[in-house]
C-alpha positions in Angstrom: 0.0 0.0 0.0 1.3 3.5 -0.8 2.8 5.4 2.0 1.2 8.6 0.6 -1.4 9.9 3.1 -5.0 9.5 2.0 -5.7 13.2 2.1 -2.8 13.8 -0.3 -4.5 11.5 -2.8 -7.4 14.0 -2.8 -5.8 17.4 -2.2 -2.8 16.7 -4.5 -5.2 15.9 -7.4 -4.5 18.6 -9.8 -6.2 17.2 -12.9 -9.7 15.8 -12.4 -11.6 19.1 -12.0 -12.2 20.3 -15.5 -13.1 23.8 -14.4 -9.4 24.3 -13.8 -8.8 24.2 -17.6 -12.1 25.0 -19.2 -15.0 27.4 -18.5 -18.2 25.6 -17.4 -21.3 26.9 -19.2 -23.8 29.0 -17.4 -27.0 27.2 -18.0 -30.3 29.1 -17.9 -32.0 26.4 -15.7 -35.4 28.1 -15.6 -35.5 28.1 -19.4 -34.2 24.5 -19.5 -36.8 23.2 -17.1 -39.6 25.1 -18.9 -38.6 23.6 -22.2 -38.5 20.0 -20.9 -41.9 20.4 -19.0 -43.5 21.8 -22.2 -42.2 18.9 -24.2 -43.7 16.4 -21.8 -47.1 18.2 -21.7 -47.1 18.4 -25.5 -46.8 14.6 -25.6 -49.6 14.3 -23.1 -51.9 16.3 -25.4 -50.8 14.4 -28.5 -51.6 11.1 -26.8 -54.8 12.5 -25.4 -54.1 11.5 -21.7 -54.9 13.5 -18.6 -51.6 13.0 -16.9 -48.6 10.7 -16.7 -47.1 8.9 -13.7 -43.3 9.0 -14.0 -41.1 6.5 -12.2 -38.1 6.1 -14.4 -35.2 8.0 -12.8 -34.2 9.4 -16.1 -37.7 10.8 -16.6 -37.8 12.2 -13.1 -34.5 14.0 -13.8 -35.8 15.3 -17.1 -39.2 16.4 -15.7 -38.2 18.0 -12.4 -34.4 17.6 -12.0 -34.8 14.9 -9.3 -31.5 13.0 -9.0 -31.5 11.3 -5.6 -30.7 7.5 -5.4 -31.3 7.2 -9.2 -29.9 3.7 -9.5 -31.9 2.6 -6.5 -35.0 4.1 -8.0 -34.3 2.2 -11.3 -35.1 -1.2 -9.6 -36.9 -0.1 -6.4 -39.2 2.7 -7.5 -40.0 4.4 -4.2 -41.0 7.8 -5.6 -43.3 8.8 -8.4 -44.5 12.0 -10.0 -48.0 13.0 -11.3 -47.4 15.3 -14.3 -50.7 16.6 -15.8 -51.5 18.4 -19.0 -52.7 21.2 -16.9 -52.6 21.5 -13.1 -50.1 21.1 -10.3 -47.3 18.5 -10.4 -47.4 16.2 -7.3 -44.4 14.2 -6.1 -45.2 11.2 -4.0 -42.7 9.7 -1.5 -40.0 12.4 -1.9 -38.0 13.3 1.2 -36.9 16.8 0.3 -38.0 19.9 -1.6 -37.7 20.0 -5.3 -38.2 23.5 -6.7 -39.9 22.4 -9.9 -42.6 20.5 -8.0 -45.9 22.1 -6.8 -47.0 19.6 -4.1 -45.6 16.7 -2.1 -47.6 13.8 -0.7 -46.9 10.5 1.0 -46.3 7.7 -1.5 -47.7 4.2 -1.6 -45.3 1.2 -1.1 -45.9 -0.4 -4.5 -42.3 -1.8 -4.8 -42.0 -5.3 -3.3 -39.0 -4.1 -1.2 -41.3 -1.7 0.6 -44.7 -3.3 0.2 -43.9 -6.9 0.3 -46.9 -9.2 0.1 -49.2 -6.2 0.7 -48.3 -4.5 -2.7 -51.7 -5.4 -4.1 -53.4 -3.3 -1.3 -50.9 -0.5 -2.0 -51.8 -0.6 -5.7 -55.5 -0.2 -4.8 -54.5 2.8 -2.7 -52.5 4.3 -5.5 -55.5 3.8 -7.8 -57.6 5.7 -5.3 -55.0 8.5 -5.4 -55.1 8.6 -9.2 -58.9 8.9 -9.3 -58.9 11.6 -6.6 -56.2 13.5 -8.6 -58.3 13.3 -11.8 -61.2 14.9 -9.9 -58.8 17.5 -8.5 -57.6 18.6 -11.9 -61.1 18.6 -13.3 -60.8 15.7 -15.7 -63.9 14.4 -17.3 -62.0 11.5 -18.8 -60.2 8.5 -17.1 -57.1 8.1 -19.3 -53.6 8.1 -17.8 -50.1 7.1 -18.9 -47.8 5.1 -16.6 -44.1 4.3 -17.0 -42.7 0.9 -15.9 -44.8 -0.3 -13.0 -46.1 -3.5 -11.3 -49.1 -5.1 -13.1 -51.1 -4.8 -9.9 -51.1 -1.0 -10.3 -52.5 -1.3 -13.8 -55.1 -3.9 -12.7 -56.2 -1.7 -9.8 -56.6 1.3 -12.1 -58.5 -0.6 -14.7 -60.8 -1.9 -12.0 -61.6 1.7 -11.2 -62.5 2.4 -14.8 -59.2 4.2 -15.6 -57.7 3.5 -19.1 -54.0 3.0 -18.9 -51.5 3.6 -21.7 -47.7 3.1 -21.9 -46.0 6.2 -20.4 -42.6 5.3 -21.8 -43.6 6.7 -25.2 -44.6 10.0 -23.6 -41.1 10.4 -22.0 -39.1 9.1 -24.9 -40.8 11.2 -27.5 -40.6 14.3 -25.3 -36.8 13.9 -25.0 -36.3 13.4 -28.7 -35.6 17.1 -29.7 -33.0 18.9 -27.6 -33.0 22.7 -26.8 -29.9 24.8 -27.0 -29.6 24.7 -23.3 -29.7 20.9 -23.4 -26.9 20.9 -26.0 -24.8 23.2 -23.8 -25.3 20.7 -21.0 -24.3 17.9 -23.2 -21.2 19.7 -24.6 -19.9 20.1 -21.0 -20.7 16.5 -20.1 -18.8 15.4 -23.2 -15.9 17.6 -22.3 -15.7 15.9 -18.9 -15.9 12.5 -20.6 -13.1 13.3 -23.0 -11.0 14.7 -20.1 -11.3 11.3 -18.4 -10.6 9.5 -21.6 -7.4 11.5 -22.1 -6.3 10.5 -18.6 -6.9 6.8 -19.4 -4.8 7.2 -22.6 -2.1 8.9 -20.6 -2.0 6.1 -18.0 -2.1 3.3 -20.6 1.1 1.2 -20.3 2.0 -2.5 -19.9 0.9 -3.8 -16.5 -2.0 -1.4 -15.8 -5.3 -3.3 -15.3 -8.5 -2.7 -17.2 -10.2 -1.8 -14.0 -7.6 0.8 -13.1 -8.0 2.5 -16.4 -11.8 2.5 -16.1 -11.5 3.8 -12.6 -9.9 7.0 -14.0 -12.9 7.7 -16.2 -15.3 7.0 -13.4 -13.4 9.2 -11.0 -13.3 12.1 -13.5 -17.1 11.9 -13.9 -17.8 11.9 -10.2 -15.2 14.7 -9.6 -17.2 16.9 -12.0 -20.6 16.2 -10.5 -21.6 13.5 -13.0 -23.8 10.5 -12.1 -22.9 7.0 -13.3 -21.9 4.7 -16.2 -24.4 2.3 -17.7 -21.7 -0.3 -17.9 -17.9 -0.7 -17.5 -17.2 -1.2 -21.1 -13.4 -1.5 -21.5 -11.5 -4.4 -22.8 -7.9 -5.2 -23.8 -6.0 -7.7 -26.0 -8.0 -10.9 -26.7 -11.0 -9.5 -24.7 -11.6 -6.9 -27.4 -13.1 -9.6 -29.7 -15.9 -10.2 -29.4 -17.1 -6.9 -28.0 -19.4 -6.2 -25.0 -17.0 -7.5 -22.4 -16.8 -5.3 -19.3 -13.6 -4.2 -17.6 -11.8 -7.0 -15.7 -8.7 -7.5 -13.6 -6.7 -8.4 -16.7 -3.4 -6.4 -17.0 -2.7 -4.8 -20.4 0.3 -6.1 -22.3 2.5 -4.4 -24.8 1.0 -4.5 -28.3 -2.6 -4.8 -27.0 -5.5 -2.9 -28.4 -7.6 -1.3 -25.6 -11.2 -0.4 -26.5 -13.7 1.5 -24.4 -17.2 3.0 -24.5 -18.0 5.7 -22.0 -21.7 5.0 -21.7 -21.6 7.9 -19.2 -24.4 9.8 -17.5 -22.4 13.0 -16.9 -22.8 16.5 -15.4 -26.3 17.9 -15.7 -27.6 14.4 -16.3 -26.7 14.3 -20.0 -25.2 11.3 -21.7 -21.6 10.9 -23.1 -21.3 8.1 -25.6 -17.8 8.1 -26.9 -15.9 5.0 -28.0 -12.3 4.7 -29.0 -9.7 2.0 -29.4 -6.2 2.7 -28.2 -2.9 0.9 -28.7 -0.5 0.0 -25.9 3.2 0.6 -26.8 6.1 0.5 -26.8 6.0 -1.8 -29.8 4.2 -0.7 -32.9 0.8 -1.9 -34.1 0.6 -4.8 -36.4 -0.5 -4.4 -40.0 -3.7 -6.4 -39.2 -4.5 -4.2 -36.3 -4.3 -1.2 -38.6 -6.4 -2.9 -41.2 -9.2 -3.6 -38.7 -9.0 0.0 -37.3 -9.3 1.4 -40.8 -12.4 -0.6 -41.4 -14.0 0.9 -38.3 -13.0 4.4 -39.2 -14.4 3.9 -42.7 -17.7 2.7 -41.4 -18.0 5.7 -39.0 -17.1 8.2 -41.7 -19.4 6.6 -44.3 -22.4 6.5 -42.0 -21.9 10.0 -40.7 -22.6 11.2 -44.2 -26.1 9.7 -43.9 -27.0 11.8 -40.9 -29.3 14.7 -41.9 -32.9 15.7 -41.5 -35.4 13.7 -43.5 -33.3 10.5 -43.6 -35.4 7.5 -42.5 -34.1 4.6 -40.5 -34.8 2.2 -43.4 -32.9 4.4 -45.8 -30.0 4.5 -43.3 -30.0 0.8 -43.1 -30.0 0.4 -46.9 -27.3 3.0 -47.5 -25.0 2.0 -44.6 -21.4 1.0 -44.9 -21.1 -2.6 -46.3 -19.6 -4.4 -43.3 -17.2 -7.2 -44.5 -18.6 -10.7 -44.2 -15.8 -11.7 -41.7 -17.0 -9.0 -39.3 -20.7 -9.5 -39.5 -21.2 -12.1 -36.8 -19.6 -9.9 -34.1 -20.8 -6.6 -35.5 -22.4 -4.1 -33.1 -26.1 -4.4 -32.4 -26.9 -1.1 -34.1 -25.3 1.3 -36.5 -27.0 4.4 -35.0 -29.0 5.4 -31.9 -30.2 8.5 -30.3 -29.0 9.9 -26.9 -30.1 12.5 -24.4 -29.9 11.6 -20.8 -29.3 8.0 -21.7 -29.4 5.8 -24.8 -32.7 6.8 -26.3 -35.2 6.1 -29.2 -34.7 5.7 -32.1 -32.0 3.2 -33.2 -31.1 1.7 -36.6 -29.9 -1.9 -36.8 -27.6 -3.5 -39.4 -29.7 -4.5 -42.4 -27.7 -7.7 -42.8 -29.3 -8.8 -39.5 -32.9 -7.6 -39.9 -35.1 -4.8 -41.2 -35.6 -2.3 -38.3 -38.7 -3.2 -36.2 -39.9 0.4 -36.7 -39.2 3.4 -39.0 -39.0 7.1 -38.3 -37.4 10.2 -39.8 -34.3 12.0 -38.4 -35.0 15.6 -37.4 -32.9 18.7 -36.6 -32.3 18.9 -32.9 -31.9 15.2 -32.3 -28.6 13.9 -31.0 -27.4 10.6 -32.3 -24.4 8.3 -32.1 -22.8 6.5 -35.0 -21.4 3.1 -34.0 -18.8 0.8 -35.4 -17.3 -2.4 -34.1 -15.1 -4.5 -36.3 -14.0 -7.8 -34.9 -13.2 -10.5 -37.5 -14.6 -13.8 -36.4 -12.0 -16.1 -34.9 -9.3 -13.3 -34.6 -7.7 -11.8 -31.5 -8.3 -8.1 -32.0 -11.4 -6.0 -32.4 -11.9 -2.2 -32.8 -14.7 -0.1 -31.3 -15.4 3.5 -32.4 -18.3 5.8 -31.9 -19.1 9.5 -32.5 -21.9 11.6 -30.9 -23.4 14.2 -33.2 -26.1 16.9 -33.2 -28.4 16.8 -36.2 -28.6 20.3 -37.7 -30.8 21.8 -40.5 -28.0 21.1 -43.0 -26.5 17.9 -41.7 -24.7 17.3 -38.5 -22.3 18.8 -36.0 -19.7 16.6 -34.4 -19.9 16.8 -30.6 -17.2 14.2 -29.7 -13.8 15.5 -30.7 -11.5 13.0 -29.0 -8.9 12.1 -31.7 -8.5 8.8 -33.3 -5.4 6.7 -32.5 -2.7 8.1 -34.7 -0.4 5.0 -34.5 -3.3 2.9 -35.9 -3.9 5.2 -38.8 -0.4 5.8 -40.2 
């Protein structure tokens, strides 16, 4: 164990806080929240529902900037929000004041952790609360949207004559088009993610473990008031092929490729989805490593040219980069997906696997990620790359600017 005092590990940290090197944007939070609230209420009107019950922690952050125990909330939903077309927002089960919320009330223990075998009774109580709230806001209909919830809640509502629709579509479609304030939040989150990626690149050498490298990115995110990572997607050497293997205790060896995907919920709650593949010296990359890397770069650059308003998912599938047959089995699950506060709707899958299960049209104001993974079947090395871009009226603007690995491109 290092003899360096623990306090020195913190107070001698002269690199993690990005505000030492870059100016953090001043976000007009009132305008930001007003835009997001209006987007949600617009979807309520379009879907002809009186109000939505939000439970997803990402939706709660989007709607009222609630960020307490978000991972806990994702599997034990202890708080929930009533968001109406018109009327007061009501937060159930929240322990502290949230400025964007109008009223706070006790929640029902509808998660099994809290309600146990009595969750059916709690569901009936929640249904009573819904009916009372419908009367409170002067609704003459009985039609509400609910995000992920126990079936007992839906059954209790239907028994009270309330029609229930899927609330996920309300939240996902609301988040589709970003405001300028949201993009400013995302730019800062990306800057933080790239700051952490640069430190990983700087620390890369033979003998460092995958977990140690990943820890640098995670530390940077937390040090800049970010939230979490959806996974720990970093792999080295033979673990780069196939992809989707999370960081392990393996120690990097000279000559290894090291790929990572940030999958990072960063500052302001906005997502950073940057993928790069690095090379560990001091030896030079092999010719085959360079060939695979070039394939991934070519796929990214080709598919970026398809990103523009009016392009449909089916058209993107049909015009996408022709992935070599040897790389198709291990290819990434999608060629493009949207992002906001997490991976979001929509996504386009490789056509050689299947026609997309739905179609839609790209619009200005969406933020999407272009993905590539090239891992020839049966070989040791694989390459993961990804770029995050804002769709503009004339095409796209690159948001992720972390450079490609020069030694793999020469």
